[in-house]
TIDOBA-229549 format. One line per 2 residues: number of its first residue (from 1); their letters; for each residue x, y, z of N, C-alpha, C. Coordinates in steps of 0.05 Angstrom, whole numbers, plus 5000, padded with zeros to 4 digits. Layout:
! TIDOBA-229549
NUM> A> X/Y/Z/X/Y/Z/X/Y/Z ~ ...
! end
This chain:
! TIDOBA-229549
1> MP> 5017/4976/5000/5000/5000/5000/5018/5025/5000 ~ 5011/5045/4983/5027/5069/4982/5025/5085/5008
3> AP> 5044/5103/5011/5043/5121/5034/5019/5139/5032 ~ 5010/5150/5055/4986/5168/5054/4991/5192/5036
5> AL> 4969/5201/5024/4971/5224/5007/4977/5249/5023 ~ 4994/5265/5012/5001/5291/5023/4990/5314/5006
7> AS> 4985/5308/4981/4978/5328/4962/4951/5341/4968 ~ 4948/5365/4958/4923/5380/4959/4908/5373/4933
9> VT> 4885/5360/4935/4870/5351/4912/4843/5365/4911 ~ 4837/5378/4888/4811/5390/4884/4799/5378/4859
11> IY> 4774/5371/4860/4760/5360/4837/4734/5376/4832 ~ 4732/5385/4807/4709/5400/4799/4690/5381/4785
13> TT> 4665/5380/4795/4645/5360/4786/4618/5373/4780 ~ 4601/5357/4770/4572/5363/4769/4557/5340/4781
15> RL> 4532/5345/4788/4517/5324/4802/4511/5300/4784 ~ 4506/5304/4759/4498/5282/4741/4521/5273/4723
17> CG> 4544/5266/4734/4567/5260/4718/4579/5233/4727 ~ 4576/5213/4711/4587/5187/4717/4617/5186/4721
19> YC> 4631/5201/4704/4660/5202/4706/4668/5215/4732 ~ 4653/5234/4742/4658/5247/4768/4656/5227/4790
21> VV> 4636/5210/4788/4632/5189/4809/4655/5170/4810 ~ 4664/5161/4786/4687/5141/4787/4713/5155/4794
23> AK> 4716/5180/4788/4741/5195/4796/4741/5197/4826 ~ 4719/5205/4838/4718/5207/4867/4722/5180/4880
25> RL> 4711/5159/4868/4714/5132/4879/4743/5123/4879 ~ 4757/5129/4857/4786/5122/4856/4801/5136/4877
27> LT> 4797/5162/4881/4811/5177/4901/4804/5167/4929 ~ 4779/5161/4934/4770/5150/4960/4783/5123/4965
29> QK> 4783/5105/4945/4796/5079/4948/4825/5081/4955 ~ 4838/5102/4945/4866/5107/4951/4870/5121/4978
31> GV> 4848/5128/4991/4850/5141/5017/4857/5171/5015 ~ 4851/5183/4992/4858/5211/4987/4835/5229/4996
33> AF> 4842/5248/5013/4823/5269/5019/4823/5289/4996 ~ 4799/5298/4988/4798/5318/4967/4776/5337/4972
35> TE> 4778/5360/4959/4757/5381/4960/4741/5378/4934 ~ 4715/5375/4937/4698/5374/4913/4684/5401/4910
37> VL> 4685/5411/4886/4672/5437/4880/4651/5431/4858 ~ 4626/5435/4864/4605/5431/4845/4603/5454/4825
39> AD> 4604/5447/4800/4604/5468/4779/4576/5471/4766 ~ 4556/5457/4776/4529/5460/4766/4521/5489/4769
41> DR> 4508/5500/4749/4497/5527/4750/4518/5548/4758 ~ 4543/5543/4751/4565/5562/4757/4579/5569/4731
43> AD> 4567/5587/4715/4579/5595/4690/4607/5607/4694 ~ 4610/5622/4716/4636/5634/4721/4658/5613/4726
45> LR> 4651/5592/4740/4669/5570/4746/4675/5554/4721 ~ 4654/5549/4705/4658/5533/4680/4676/5549/4661
47> DW> 4672/5576/4660/4689/5592/4643/4718/5591/4652 ~ 4722/5592/4679/4749/5591/4690/4762/5564/4683
49> LI> 4747/5542/4685/4757/5516/4679/4766/5514/4649 ~ 4749/5525/4632/4756/5525/4603/4781/5541/4598
51> DT> 4782/5565/4610/4806/5582/4607/4831/5569/4618 ~ 4828/5555/4640/4851/5543/4654/4860/5517/4642
53> TG> 4841/5500/4635/4848/5472/4625/4844/5469/4595 ~ 4829/5487/4583/4824/5483/4554/4802/5462/4549
55> RN> 4789/5454/4570/4768/5433/4568/4742/5444/4580 ~ 4720/5434/4569/4693/5442/4579/4679/5418/4592
57> TV> 4694/5398/4600/4683/5374/4612/4690/5372/4641 ~ 4674/5356/4656/4681/5349/4683/4683/5319/4685
59> PQ> 4697/5309/4704/4711/5323/4725/4736/5336/4714 ~ 4745/5357/4728/4771/5368/4724/4786/5366/4751
61> IF> 4809/5353/4751/4823/5346/4775/4849/5362/4777 ~ 4853/5374/4800/4878/5389/4805/4892/5376/4828
63> IN> 4918/5371/4825/4935/5361/4846/4956/5382/4851 ~ 4957/5392/4876/4975/5413/4883/4973/5437/4865
65> GA> 4948/5444/4857/4943/5467/4840/4948/5463/4811 ~ 4958/5440/4802/4963/5435/4774/4941/5417/4763
67> SV> 4931/5423/4740/4911/5407/4727/4923/5381/4717 ~ 4910/5358/4724/4918/5332/4714/4898/5322/4694
69> GG> 4877/5338/4689/4857/5330/4669/4832/5318/4682 ~ 4819/5301/4668/4795/5288/4677/4800/5260/4688
71> YD> 4778/5245/4690/4781/5218/4701/4799/5200/4684 ~ 4795/5201/4657/4812/5184/4640/4842/5190/4643
73> DM> 4848/5216/4646/4876/5224/4650/4886/5214/4677 ~ 4870/5216/4698/4879/5206/4724/4881/5176/4724
75> AA> 4863/5162/4711/4865/5133/4709/4890/5124/4694 ~ 4897/5140/4673/4922/5133/4658/4946/5137/4676
77> LE> 4946/5158/4692/4968/5162/4711/4970/5138/4730 ~ 4947/5129/4740/4946/5106/4758/4957/5081/4744
79> KR> 4949/5077/4719/4958/5053/4704/4988/5053/4700 ~ 4999/5077/4696/5028/5079/4691/5044/5081/4718
81> GK> 5030/5080/4740/5043/5080/4766/5053/5108/4775 ~ 5042/5129/4763/5051/5156/4769/5032/5171/4787
83> LD> 5008/5162/4791/4989/5176/4808/4998/5177/4837 ~ 5007/5155/4847/5015/5154/4876/5037/5174/4881
85> TL> 5056/5176/4862/5078/5195/4866/5067/5224/4868 ~ 5049/5231/4850/5037/5258/4852/5022/5262/4878
87> LQ> 5008/5242/4887/4992/5244/4911/5009/5245/4936 ~ 5033/5235/4935/5051/5235/4958/5069/5260/4959
89> TA> 5065/5278/4940/5080/5302/4940/5065/5324/4955 ~ 5078/5335/4975/5065/5357/4990/5062/5382/4972
91> PP> 5041/5397/4976/5037/5421/4961/5058/5442/4968 ~ 5064/5460/4949/5083/5481/4956/5072/5498/4979
93> TE> 5089/5510/4994/5081/5526/5017/5063/5549/5009 ~ 5066/5559/4985/5050/5581/4975/5032/5572/4952
95> LS> 5015/5552/4958/4996/5542/4938/4975/5563/4932 ~ 4972/5570/4907/4951/5589/4899/4924/5576/4904
97> AL> 4906/5592/4915/4879/5582/4920/4864/5578/4893 ~ 4850/5556/4891/4833/5550/4868/4806/5561/4873
99> PS> 4791/5567/4853/4763/5577/4857/4746/5555/4871 ~ 4729/5565/4887/4710/5546/4900/4682/5556/4898
! end
């Protein structure tokens, strides 16, 4: 079993999103605490996500303030054995706040 997660994880979701459910499930199975931000009815937040990630889909997952993409991207990191390394990296002391 990997070491406990140290990273700051934020996941932007919507209520009716199957990929959001499986992304949260994967993080939960790994014992990762995360902040979920619902983007339903939040045009400002959706615009920020598009500007920041270039994508208009959810979930959008940020680890230590950096976008790692959606569920498929996170699952690919897991498959390549790179997700645990990201999750075990403590955030920088001056982590910029993400929109909530």
